[in-house]
C-alpha positions as CSV (number, residue, x, y, z in Angstrom):
1,M,-22.6,7.8,-0.4
2,A,-21.2,11.1,-1.7
3,G,-19.6,11.6,1.7
4,F,-17.8,8.4,1.3
5,W,-16.2,9.5,-2.0
6,S,-15.1,12.8,-0.6
7,G,-13.3,10.9,2.2
8,I,-11.7,8.5,-0.3
9,R,-10.3,11.5,-2.2
10,G,-8.1,12.1,0.8
11,L,-6.9,8.5,0.8
12,V,-6.2,8.7,-2.9
13,L,-4.2,11.9,-2.6
14,L,-2.2,10.5,0.3
15,T,-1.4,7.3,-1.7
16,A,-0.5,9.3,-4.7
17,G,1.9,11.5,-2.7
18,I,3.6,8.4,-1.2
19,L,3.9,6.8,-4.6
20,V,5.5,10.0,-6.1
21,L,8.0,10.1,-3.2
22,A,8.8,6.4,-3.7
23,A,9.3,6.7,-7.4
24,S,11.5,9.7,-7.0
25,G,13.6,7.8,-4.5
26,V,14.0,4.8,-6.9
27,M,14.9,7.1,-9.8
28,L,17.6,8.8,-7.7
29,W,18.9,5.4,-6.5
30,G,19.1,4.3,-10.2
31,Q,21.4,7.3,-10.9
32,V,23.8,6.1,-8.2
33,E,23.9,2.4,-8.7
34,S,23.3,-0.1,-11.5
35,M,20.0,-1.9,-11.9
36,D,21.7,-5.2,-11.2
37,T,23.1,-3.9,-7.9
38,I,19.7,-2.5,-7.0
39,G,18.0,-5.8,-7.8
40,Q,20.5,-7.7,-5.6
41,R,20.0,-5.4,-2.7
42,L,16.3,-5.6,-3.0
43,Q,16.5,-9.4,-3.1
44,T,18.6,-9.4,0.0
45,A,16.2,-7.0,1.8
46,A,13.0,-8.9,0.7
47,P,12.3,-10.5,4.1
48,W,12.6,-7.2,5.8
49,L,10.5,-5.4,3.2
50,T,7.8,-8.1,3.7
51,L,7.9,-7.5,7.4
52,L,7.7,-3.7,6.8
53,R,4.6,-4.1,4.5
54,I,2.8,-6.4,7.0
55,S,3.6,-3.9,9.8
56,L,2.3,-1.0,7.8
57,I,-0.9,-2.9,7.0
58,T,-1.4,-3.7,10.7
59,A,-0.7,-0.1,11.6
60,V,-3.2,1.2,9.1
61,I,-5.9,-1.2,10.4
62,A,-5.1,-0.3,14.0
63,A,-4.9,3.5,13.4
64,W,-7.9,3.6,11.1
65,P,-10.2,5.3,13.6
66,R,-7.6,8.0,14.2
67,I,-6.7,8.5,10.6
68,V,-10.2,8.9,9.2
69,P,-10.9,12.3,11.1
70,W,-7.8,13.8,9.4
71,L,-9.1,12.8,6.0
72,T,-12.5,14.4,6.2
73,R,-14.4,16.8,8.4
74,R,-17.9,15.8,7.1
75,A,-19.7,13.5,9.5
76,D,-21.3,11.3,6.8
77,A,-18.0,10.8,5.0
78,R,-16.3,10.0,8.3
79,T,-19.0,7.4,9.2
80,A,-18.7,5.8,5.7
81,L,-14.9,5.6,6.0
82,L,-15.1,4.2,9.5
83,A,-17.5,1.5,8.3
84,A,-15.2,0.6,5.4
85,R,-12.3,-0.2,7.8
86,W,-12.5,-4.0,7.5
87,R,-13.2,-3.9,3.7
88,V,-10.0,-1.8,3.3
89,A,-8.1,-4.3,5.6
90,A,-9.3,-7.2,3.5
91,W,-8.2,-5.5,0.3
92,L,-4.8,-4.7,1.7
93,I,-4.2,-8.2,2.9
94,L,-5.4,-9.6,-0.5
95,L,-3.1,-7.3,-2.4
96,E,-0.2,-8.3,-0.1
97,L,-0.9,-12.0,-0.7
98,I,-1.3,-11.6,-4.5
99,L,1.3,-9.0,-5.3
100,G,3.7,-8.8,-2.4
101,Q,4.2,-12.6,-2.0
102,G,4.5,-13.3,-5.7
103,L,1.3,-15.3,-6.1
104,I,0.8,-14.2,-9.7
105,Q,4.4,-15.1,-10.6
106,A,4.0,-18.5,-8.9
107,V,0.7,-19.2,-10.8
108,A,2.3,-18.1,-14.1
109,Q,5.3,-20.3,-13.6
110,S,3.1,-23.3,-12.7
111,L,1.2,-22.8,-15.9
112,G,4.4,-22.6,-17.9
113,L,4.0,-19.0,-18.9
């Protein structure tokens, strides 16, 4: 199990790096345009962004056996990460459904919150 956590560390670092780059891009974009304009542009691009997220989730699932060896050199960690492929896929799909498709917002609106 310790090998699994050492492999997960690589995934966490990769995710953190992507989030830092995305946050930096949004901050720079906020310096150029107003927040209302950014909101309108994101609303217009929402279908394409959904398609992009679904494509990225599919790519991660498909490329998982090729990605894992880059994350760790230890055989036990590699085996644990390869075994976790479909659990990670299920979580990514669940997160997309709940957060990406606005399920929480829809439930809150139906409850009158």
